[in-house]
N, C-alpha and C positions, 0 to 999 in steps of 0.2 A: 095143256095139261102140266107141263113143266113149271109154268109160273105159279100154278096153284100148289105144286109140291115144294116149290122154293119158299113159299110165304112162311111156313113154320120155321124154316132154317134162318130166315132173315129176322124174324121175331126173336129167335133164340139168340142171335148175334147181337141184338139191340139191347137185350137185358143181361145183366151181369150177375154173377154169383155174389153172395153177401160180402165176402172179403174184398174182392176186386172192387165191388160197388163203394165199399167203405173207403178203400184206398183212393179210387178216383174221386170220390165225392170230398174228400179231405182237402181238395184244391180250394173249396169254398171258405176255408178257414182263413184264407188270404184276404177275403172281402174286407173284414175290419181294418186290416193294415192299409188298403187302398183308401178306404173311408177316412182313416187317420191322416193320410198324406193329403187328402182334399182339405181337411181341416187345417193342416200345416200351411197349405197354399193360401187359405183365406187369411191366416196369420201374416203371411209375406205380403198380401194385398194391403192389409193394415199398416205393416212397416213401410211399404212403398209410399202410401199416402202420407204417412207421418213425415218421412223423409222429404217427399215432394213439397209438403207444406213448410217444413224447416227451410228448404232451399228458397221457396217463394218469399218467406217472411224475411229472410236475410239477404235477398238478391241485391240490395244496394249497400249492404255492410260488408259482404264477403269480398276477399280479394279473388283474382282470377284463378289462383291456385286452389282456394277453398271451394270455389264453385265447381271446378274440374273434379275435385275429390267427391263433392256431393253427387255430382252427375255419374261418376264411376260407381258410387254407392247404389245409385238407382239402377244402373246397368247390371250391377252384381245381383240385386234382388230379382230383376227380370230374368236373368240367366238361370238363377237357381229355380225360379218358378217354371221356366221352360224344362228344366231337368225334371222337376216334379211331374209335369204333364207327360213327359216321355215315359217316366217310370209308371205312373198311374194308368195311362192309356195303353202303352205298349206291354207293360206286365200283366194288366188284367186281361188283355187280348191274347197274349202268349200262354199265360198260366192258368187263368181261371175259366174264361168263357168268351166266345166271339161276341163282338159288339154288332156285327151285321151292318156295317155302315156303307157297304158297297152302293154307289149311286147317290149318296147323300151329298149335297153340295158342299158341306163343311168337312168331309172326310179328309183327314190329314194325308198328304201325299205320301209321307214316309210310312204310314201304317200298312199299306198295301203289300210291302215286302219286309215286314217286321218279323223277326224270329229271335230267339234267345241270343244268337250269335250277333245279328246286326244290332240288337239293343244294347249289348255289351259295348260295342264299337261306338254307338251313338252316346252312350253314357260316358265313356272315356273321353270322347271329344268335348262333351259338355263340361266335364270336370277340369279338363285343360283350360277351357275358356274361362271358367270361374277363377281357377288358379292364376290365369294370366291377368285378369282384373285385379285381384288381390296383390299381385306382384307389381303391376303398374302403380297402384296406390302406394304400395311400400317404397317404390323407386322414387315417386314424387315427393313423399315425405322424408325421404333418405337425405335430401339436402340440408335438413335441419340436424343431422347427426353431429356435426361439428359443434353446434351451439348448445347441445345438451338438452334441447327442448323436443326431441323427436320421440315418437312413440315406439320406436324400434332401436335395437342395438345393431352394431355391425355383425355380430354373430347371428342374430335373428334374421337379418337380411340375408346373410349367406345361407342359412338353413332354409329359408323360403325359397331361395333360388335352386338349391339342391333338391328340395322336394318337388318343386315344379318340374325340373329336368327328369326326375323319376316318374312323374306322372306321364310325360311325353314318352319316355322309353317304354313304359308300361302299355300305353295305347298303340305304340309301333309293334310291341310284341304281341298284343291281342290281335291286331290287324294281320300280321304275318301268320300267326297260328290259324286264324280264320281262313286266310287265303289257301294255306297248305292243306287245311281240312276239306276246303270246298273244291279244290282242284280235281281230285279224284271222282268226286260226284259229277262235276261238269263234264269230265272226260267220258264218263259211263253214260250220261244223258246224250252225248254227241254220237257216241257209238250206236246206241240204240236208235237214234234218229236216222242214221245212215243205213 
């Protein structure tokens, strides 16, 4: 009898009043943003293929340093594409709607424990990786600073290094804040378990 009397209460909880329904439904406004990021990723695929063809076409003409710079450019494109995948999949799953990939053979391992906090840390680490590639390219090209043929100035190299260090400090700060905010939650879960 109680199951029958609970049915209308469950139905009422499942439906929202108009204003809460509008507010909750507004999350779907992010869908065009994620579709736009998918299009941006397609552009990165075209860029990758263009750079790969350029490397292949000049494989016998390029010096070892030029090949290394071209390969670093390819790695940079791949890392940015990985960042796009994390934002598209993780952001959609976290903020718009569940993808229901449980049990799918291609389900990303990181998606099972993604939330806004974990996504921020993953994004910060990806940005540091991308910044590291750019900084490495700058350092390789910095050897030409004295000849005047470099694409960078000494000041530009210094600022890139400072910005990279700020990215690292920011990621450490995000991780510390995340740990501090999760410690009380984990402690409460352990107390309930005991």
